[in-house]
KELUM-173570 format. One record per residue (C-alpha): residue number from 1; residue in three letters; x, y, z. Coordinates in Angstrom, 3 decimals, always signed. Layout:
N
+-----+-----+----------+----------+----------+
|   n | res |       c1 |       c2 |       c3 |
+-----+-----+----------+----------+----------+
| NUM | ALA |        X |        Y |        Z |
...
+-----+-----+----------+----------+----------+
This chain:
258
+-----+-----+----------+----------+----------+
|   n | res |       c1 |       c2 |       c3 |
+-----+-----+----------+----------+----------+
|   1 | UNK |  +41.425 |   +8.232 |  +12.815 |
|   2 | UNK |  +40.935 |  +10.424 |  +15.886 |
|   3 | UNK |  +38.081 |  +12.926 |  +15.908 |
|   4 | UNK |  +37.940 |  +15.611 |  +18.591 |
|   5 | UNK |  +34.541 |  +17.075 |  +19.533 |
|   6 | UNK |  +34.592 |  +20.201 |  +21.691 |
|   7 | UNK |  +31.669 |  +20.840 |  +24.023 |
|   8 | UNK |  +30.801 |  +21.094 |  +27.714 |
|   9 | UNK |  +27.244 |  +19.889 |  +27.091 |
|  10 | UNK |  +26.881 |  +16.374 |  +28.517 |
|  11 | UNK |  +23.789 |  +15.626 |  +26.425 |
|  12 | UNK |  +25.575 |  +16.581 |  +23.205 |
|  13 | UNK |  +28.468 |  +14.333 |  +24.167 |
|  14 | UNK |  +26.187 |  +11.395 |  +25.026 |
|  15 | UNK |  +24.210 |  +11.728 |  +21.782 |
|  16 | UNK |  +27.402 |  +11.939 |  +19.703 |
|  17 | UNK |  +28.956 |   +8.927 |  +21.449 |
|  18 | UNK |  +25.784 |   +6.909 |  +20.819 |
|  19 | UNK |  +26.034 |   +7.759 |  +17.132 |
|  20 | UNK |  +29.689 |   +6.765 |  +16.862 |
|  21 | UNK |  +28.866 |   +3.437 |  +18.527 |
|  22 | UNK |  +26.609 |   +2.458 |  +15.611 |
|  23 | UNK |  +28.071 |   -0.539 |  +13.718 |
|  24 | UNK |  +28.129 |   +1.180 |  +10.323 |
|  25 | UNK |  +29.947 |   +4.175 |  +11.843 |
|  26 | UNK |  +32.396 |   +2.024 |  +13.823 |
|  27 | UNK |  +33.333 |   +0.349 |  +10.544 |
|  28 | UNK |  +35.233 |   +3.522 |   +9.634 |
|  29 | UNK |  +37.656 |   +2.937 |  +12.546 |
|  30 | UNK |  +37.017 |   +6.353 |  +14.067 |
|  31 | UNK |  +38.311 |   +7.088 |  +17.558 |
|  32 | UNK |  +35.844 |   +9.647 |  +18.886 |
|  33 | UNK |  +37.074 |  +11.864 |  +21.705 |
|  34 | UNK |  +35.071 |  +14.544 |  +23.496 |
|  35 | UNK |  +37.025 |  +17.513 |  +24.841 |
|  36 | UNK |  +35.323 |  +19.418 |  +27.661 |
|  37 | UNK |  +36.017 |  +22.959 |  +26.482 |
|  38 | UNK |  +33.530 |  +25.833 |  +26.252 |
|  39 | UNK |  +34.087 |  +27.268 |  +22.769 |
|  40 | UNK |  +32.942 |  +30.867 |  +22.579 |
|  41 | UNK |  +30.087 |  +31.710 |  +20.195 |
|  42 | UNK |  +29.171 |  +34.915 |  +18.439 |
|  43 | UNK |  +25.615 |  +36.215 |  +18.810 |
|  44 | UNK |  +24.153 |  +36.247 |  +15.323 |
|  45 | UNK |  +20.861 |  +35.066 |  +13.780 |
|  46 | UNK |  +22.776 |  +33.310 |  +10.969 |
|  47 | UNK |  +23.319 |  +29.739 |  +12.200 |
|  48 | UNK |  +25.900 |  +28.910 |   +9.522 |
|  49 | UNK |  +27.963 |  +31.973 |  +10.394 |
|  50 | UNK |  +27.852 |  +31.084 |  +14.096 |
|  51 | UNK |  +29.100 |  +27.575 |  +13.328 |
|  52 | UNK |  +31.879 |  +28.799 |  +11.018 |
|  53 | UNK |  +33.228 |  +31.132 |  +13.677 |
|  54 | UNK |  +32.839 |  +28.545 |  +16.431 |
|  55 | UNK |  +34.654 |  +25.873 |  +14.410 |
|  56 | UNK |  +37.518 |  +28.272 |  +13.770 |
|  57 | UNK |  +37.786 |  +29.171 |  +17.457 |
|  58 | UNK |  +37.775 |  +25.474 |  +18.367 |
|  59 | UNK |  +40.647 |  +24.796 |  +15.985 |
|  60 | UNK |  +42.654 |  +27.720 |  +17.351 |
|  61 | UNK |  +42.272 |  +26.332 |  +20.856 |
|  62 | UNK |  +43.090 |  +22.704 |  +20.085 |
|  63 | UNK |  +45.434 |  +23.160 |  +17.111 |
|  64 | UNK |  +44.066 |  +19.868 |  +15.755 |
|  65 | UNK |  +41.307 |  +19.019 |  +13.273 |
|  66 | UNK |  +38.141 |  +19.188 |  +15.356 |
|  67 | UNK |  +34.354 |  +19.319 |  +15.394 |
|  68 | UNK |  +31.672 |  +21.440 |  +17.025 |
|  69 | UNK |  +27.880 |  +21.421 |  +16.845 |
|  70 | UNK |  +25.244 |  +24.122 |  +17.084 |
|  71 | UNK |  +21.474 |  +23.843 |  +16.873 |
|  72 | UNK |  +18.630 |  +26.268 |  +16.374 |
|  73 | UNK |  +14.828 |  +26.141 |  +16.540 |
|  74 | UNK |  +12.974 |  +28.151 |  +13.920 |
|  75 | UNK |   +9.317 |  +29.125 |  +14.377 |
|  76 | UNK |   +7.494 |  +29.485 |  +11.067 |
|  77 | UNK |   +5.376 |  +32.193 |  +12.673 |
|  78 | UNK |   +8.539 |  +34.126 |  +13.653 |
|  79 | UNK |  +10.864 |  +33.814 |  +10.651 |
|  80 | UNK |  +14.529 |  +33.274 |  +11.626 |
|  81 | UNK |  +13.670 |  +33.233 |  +15.332 |
|  82 | UNK |  +14.660 |  +32.098 |  +17.876 |
|  83 | UNK |  +17.299 |  +30.362 |  +15.726 |
|  84 | UNK |  +20.806 |  +30.042 |  +17.191 |
|  85 | UNK |  +19.752 |  +32.363 |  +20.024 |
|  86 | UNK |  +17.260 |  +29.769 |  +21.260 |
|  87 | UNK |  +19.349 |  +28.467 |  +24.159 |
|  88 | UNK |  +19.935 |  +31.984 |  +25.493 |
|  89 | UNK |  +16.232 |  +32.821 |  +25.209 |
|  90 | UNK |  +15.263 |  +29.490 |  +26.773 |
|  91 | UNK |  +17.557 |  +30.087 |  +29.746 |
|  92 | UNK |  +15.976 |  +33.521 |  +30.204 |
|  93 | UNK |  +12.256 |  +32.760 |  +29.809 |
|  94 | UNK |  +11.906 |  +28.945 |  +29.723 |
|  95 | UNK |   +8.576 |  +27.611 |  +28.530 |
|  96 | UNK |   +7.274 |  +31.140 |  +27.998 |
|  97 | UNK |   +8.872 |  +30.724 |  +24.576 |
|  98 | UNK |   +5.661 |  +28.863 |  +23.709 |
|  99 | UNK |   +3.756 |  +32.114 |  +24.239 |
| 100 | UNK |   +5.824 |  +33.956 |  +21.635 |
| 101 | UNK |   +3.285 |  +32.615 |  +19.169 |
| 102 | UNK |   -0.068 |  +34.356 |  +19.350 |
| 103 | UNK |   -3.443 |  +32.707 |  +19.020 |
| 104 | UNK |   -3.961 |  +32.068 |  +15.352 |
| 105 | UNK |   -0.240 |  +31.909 |  +14.512 |
| 106 | UNK |   +1.004 |  +28.699 |  +12.977 |
| 107 | UNK |   +2.904 |  +26.555 |  +15.451 |
| 108 | UNK |   +4.948 |  +24.841 |  +12.755 |
| 109 | UNK |   +8.681 |  +24.904 |  +13.359 |
| 110 | UNK |  +11.943 |  +23.428 |  +12.114 |
| 111 | UNK |  +14.798 |  +22.194 |  +14.283 |
| 112 | UNK |  +18.180 |  +22.615 |  +12.579 |
| 113 | UNK |  +21.623 |  +21.376 |  +13.612 |
| 114 | UNK |  +24.981 |  +21.983 |  +11.966 |
| 115 | UNK |  +28.233 |  +20.109 |  +12.526 |
| 116 | UNK |  +31.282 |  +22.279 |  +11.860 |
| 117 | UNK |  +34.568 |  +20.574 |  +10.967 |
| 118 | UNK |  +37.802 |  +22.555 |  +10.764 |
| 119 | UNK |  +41.118 |  +20.980 |   +9.783 |
| 120 | UNK |  +43.089 |  +24.229 |   +9.699 |
| 121 | UNK |  +42.745 |  +24.698 |   +5.944 |
| 122 | UNK |  +39.013 |  +24.662 |   +5.490 |
| 123 | UNK |  +35.743 |  +24.642 |   +7.378 |
| 124 | UNK |  +32.981 |  +22.349 |   +6.209 |
| 125 | UNK |  +29.422 |  +22.392 |   +7.483 |
| 126 | UNK |  +26.989 |  +19.487 |   +7.594 |
| 127 | UNK |  +23.357 |  +20.250 |   +8.352 |
| 128 | UNK |  +20.409 |  +18.170 |   +9.485 |
| 129 | UNK |  +16.856 |  +19.393 |   +9.990 |
| 130 | UNK |  +13.567 |  +18.068 |  +11.327 |
| 131 | UNK |  +10.139 |  +19.608 |  +10.818 |
| 132 | UNK |   +7.600 |  +19.679 |  +13.603 |
| 133 | UNK |   +5.691 |  +22.094 |  +15.795 |
| 134 | UNK |   +5.941 |  +24.102 |  +18.992 |
| 135 | UNK |   +4.076 |  +22.626 |  +21.958 |
| 136 | UNK |   +1.513 |  +24.694 |  +23.876 |
| 137 | UNK |   +3.651 |  +24.225 |  +27.006 |
| 138 | UNK |   +6.936 |  +22.571 |  +27.965 |
| 139 | UNK |   +6.744 |  +18.826 |  +28.566 |
| 140 | UNK |   +9.339 |  +16.244 |  +29.608 |
| 141 | UNK |  +12.536 |  +16.125 |  +31.627 |
| 142 | UNK |  +15.270 |  +15.237 |  +29.115 |
| 143 | UNK |  +17.717 |  +17.978 |  +28.091 |
| 144 | UNK |  +15.893 |  +20.863 |  +29.757 |
| 145 | UNK |  +18.910 |  +23.108 |  +29.293 |
| 146 | UNK |  +17.535 |  +23.929 |  +25.848 |
| 147 | UNK |  +14.292 |  +23.828 |  +23.858 |
| 148 | UNK |  +13.785 |  +20.034 |  +23.673 |
| 149 | UNK |  +10.740 |  +20.302 |  +26.022 |
| 150 | UNK |   +8.784 |  +22.432 |  +23.520 |
| 151 | UNK |   +9.575 |  +20.807 |  +20.147 |
| 152 | UNK |   +7.367 |  +18.014 |  +18.796 |
| 153 | UNK |   +8.792 |  +16.319 |  +15.676 |
| 154 | UNK |   +6.461 |  +15.741 |  +12.751 |
| 155 | UNK |   +4.431 |  +12.544 |  +13.054 |
| 156 | UNK |   +4.752 |  +12.327 |  +16.834 |
| 157 | UNK |   +2.825 |  +13.611 |  +19.834 |
| 158 | UNK |   +5.670 |  +13.802 |  +22.345 |
| 159 | UNK |   +8.309 |  +16.483 |  +22.731 |
| 160 | UNK |  +11.973 |  +15.530 |  +22.489 |
| 161 | UNK |  +12.208 |  +15.981 |  +26.254 |
| 162 | UNK |   +9.423 |  +13.417 |  +26.759 |
| 163 | UNK |  +11.065 |  +10.949 |  +24.366 |
| 164 | UNK |  +14.493 |  +10.874 |  +25.962 |
| 165 | UNK |  +17.736 |  +10.252 |  +24.104 |
| 166 | UNK |  +16.909 |   +6.857 |  +22.555 |
| 167 | UNK |  +13.606 |   +7.851 |  +20.934 |
| 168 | UNK |  +14.832 |  +11.313 |  +20.007 |
| 169 | UNK |  +17.700 |   +9.663 |  +18.115 |
| 170 | UNK |  +15.339 |   +8.519 |  +15.335 |
| 171 | UNK |  +14.393 |  +12.040 |  +14.207 |
| 172 | UNK |  +17.115 |  +14.205 |  +15.774 |
| 173 | UNK |  +18.496 |  +16.887 |  +13.428 |
| 174 | UNK |  +21.837 |  +16.503 |  +15.211 |
| 175 | UNK |  +22.049 |  +12.809 |  +14.307 |
| 176 | UNK |  +21.103 |  +13.684 |  +10.723 |
| 177 | UNK |  +23.953 |  +16.194 |  +10.657 |
| 178 | UNK |  +26.397 |  +13.621 |  +12.072 |
| 179 | UNK |  +25.252 |  +11.180 |   +9.384 |
| 180 | UNK |  +25.974 |  +13.723 |   +6.651 |
| 181 | UNK |  +29.385 |  +14.375 |   +8.171 |
| 182 | UNK |  +30.283 |  +10.681 |   +8.003 |
| 183 | UNK |  +28.974 |  +10.388 |   +4.453 |
| 184 | UNK |  +30.861 |  +13.501 |   +3.397 |
| 185 | UNK |  +34.192 |  +12.806 |   +5.051 |
| 186 | UNK |  +34.417 |   +9.007 |   +4.854 |
| 187 | UNK |  +32.751 |   +8.115 |   +1.564 |
| 188 | UNK |  +33.873 |   +8.358 |   -2.029 |
| 189 | UNK |  +31.633 |  +11.335 |   -2.694 |
| 190 | UNK |  +33.468 |  +14.019 |   -4.675 |
| 191 | UNK |  +33.042 |  +17.489 |   -3.220 |
| 192 | UNK |  +33.157 |  +20.762 |   -5.056 |
| 193 | UNK |  +35.720 |  +23.079 |   -3.496 |
| 194 | UNK |  +35.813 |  +26.811 |   -3.900 |
| 195 | UNK |  +39.322 |  +28.007 |   -2.966 |
| 196 | UNK |  +39.908 |  +31.413 |   -1.438 |
| 197 | UNK |  +43.234 |  +32.603 |   -2.789 |
| 198 | UNK |  +44.307 |  +35.074 |   -0.123 |
| 199 | UNK |  +42.349 |  +34.108 |   +2.988 |
| 200 | UNK |  +44.266 |  +32.638 |   +5.943 |
| 201 | UNK |  +42.962 |  +31.168 |   +9.160 |
| 202 | UNK |  +45.374 |  +33.136 |  +11.301 |
| 203 | UNK |  +45.311 |  +33.521 |  +15.060 |
| 204 | UNK |  +45.611 |  +37.288 |  +14.670 |
| 205 | UNK |  +42.105 |  +37.773 |  +13.290 |
| 206 | UNK |  +38.811 |  +36.041 |  +14.002 |
| 207 | UNK |  +37.112 |  +37.427 |  +10.911 |
| 208 | UNK |  +37.438 |  +35.880 |   +7.501 |
| 209 | UNK |  +35.551 |  +36.166 |   +4.216 |
| 210 | UNK |  +33.821 |  +32.954 |   +3.215 |
| 211 | UNK |  +33.293 |  +31.792 |   -0.303 |
| 212 | UNK |  +31.063 |  +28.772 |   -0.278 |
| 213 | UNK |  +29.891 |  +26.247 |   -2.775 |
| 214 | UNK |  +28.530 |  +23.130 |   -1.192 |
| 215 | UNK |  +28.658 |  +19.578 |   -2.354 |
| 216 | UNK |  +27.323 |  +16.693 |   -0.323 |
| 217 | UNK |  +26.594 |  +19.001 |   +2.595 |
| 218 | UNK |  +29.985 |  +20.685 |   +2.813 |
| 219 | UNK |  +30.566 |  +24.422 |   +3.073 |
| 220 | UNK |  +34.099 |  +25.406 |   +2.125 |
| 221 | UNK |  +36.112 |  +28.263 |   +3.511 |
| 222 | UNK |  +39.528 |  +28.357 |   +1.906 |
| 223 | UNK |  +42.863 |  +29.296 |   +3.413 |
| 224 | UNK |  +45.937 |  +27.886 |   +5.090 |
| 225 | UNK |  +46.978 |  +28.155 |   +8.708 |
| 226 | UNK |  +50.136 |  +29.753 |  +10.014 |
| 227 | UNK |  +52.527 |  +27.555 |  +11.951 |
| 228 | UNK |  +52.744 |  +23.805 |  +12.279 |
| 229 | UNK |  +50.196 |  +21.435 |  +13.677 |
| 230 | UNK |  +51.210 |  +19.781 |  +16.921 |
| 231 | UNK |  +51.187 |  +15.953 |  +17.230 |
| 232 | UNK |  +47.747 |  +14.502 |  +17.826 |
| 233 | UNK |  +48.809 |  +12.356 |  +20.777 |
| 234 | UNK |  +48.367 |  +15.075 |  +23.386 |
| 235 | UNK |  +45.911 |  +17.808 |  +22.382 |
| 236 | UNK |  +47.002 |  +21.223 |  +23.579 |
| 237 | UNK |  +44.881 |  +22.499 |  +26.440 |
| 238 | UNK |  +42.541 |  +19.504 |  +26.710 |
| 239 | UNK |  +40.245 |  +19.971 |  +29.689 |
| 240 | UNK |  +37.662 |  +18.081 |  +31.679 |
| 241 | UNK |  +34.916 |  +20.653 |  +31.276 |
| 242 | UNK |  +36.343 |  +23.414 |  +33.450 |
| 243 | UNK |  +36.714 |  +25.934 |  +30.620 |
| 244 | UNK |  +40.454 |  +26.311 |  +31.338 |
| 245 | UNK |  +43.420 |  +25.335 |  +29.168 |
| 246 | UNK |  +46.008 |  +23.033 |  +30.713 |
| 247 | UNK |  +48.264 |  +25.970 |  +31.506 |
| 248 | UNK |  +45.703 |  +27.398 |  +33.916 |
| 249 | UNK |  +44.847 |  +30.555 |  +31.993 |
| 250 | UNK |  +41.218 |  +31.463 |  +32.571 |
| 251 | UNK |  +38.923 |  +31.675 |  +29.582 |
| 252 | UNK |  +35.932 |  +33.984 |  +29.534 |
| 253 | UNK |  +32.691 |  +32.159 |  +29.012 |
| 254 | UNK |  +28.965 |  +32.638 |  +28.912 |
| 255 | UNK |  +26.663 |  +30.641 |  +31.200 |
| 256 | UNK |  +25.344 |  +27.258 |  +30.178 |
| 257 | UNK |  +26.682 |  +24.244 |  +28.285 |
| 258 | UNK |  +27.374 |  +24.451 |  +24.563 |
+-----+-----+----------+----------+----------+
């Protein structure tokens, strides 16, 4: 089975490829393919909503079942923040994010990651999370395009950026989310599906009501797509990270890898 993962973030691609190289994952005969396309994101504090919309936009671009990932860092002392806006805030202020917490505030935090999978009929979400704390200052060189330099996972003294990809792998919320995706999509677990009778994932509208009831980590958004799915052999508009479909039409984008 081919799985298409849309991102322009090289670290996300490397971490995902490392996961799919694990023997127990390879046993499922999955052909993992990363597509270098910058999927647009909405600005919203609700991480699940951001992922739902992003997964839908990814499917509309590729016209194939595909995956996206989005992470967020949540400070206990600042409920719901910075959340899915963390990368934008990090790019703007860097390690000054550490100073958002005042003296006396708890530095406890949770890193969350959600994998969104859209096959044209439904969107399912798989979430992983890791508890930890916010460092006093940024430390480490790995993945400095986001908040890895300021998050210390529970039970450790190093930030993710100090650990590097191999050590981060052990506690990464992204890897936990990938694991739930594999368990949910390639196991015999029975999911509970809540159909939406009238909703359609149409190219005319980017908004859709979601009715969700999860089972085994899946969030269901019902509906059928208009039109036929193109053959998998040659994904429409596949790019090499330039943010442009094959036809050359420019796509608006926000700065930074996703």
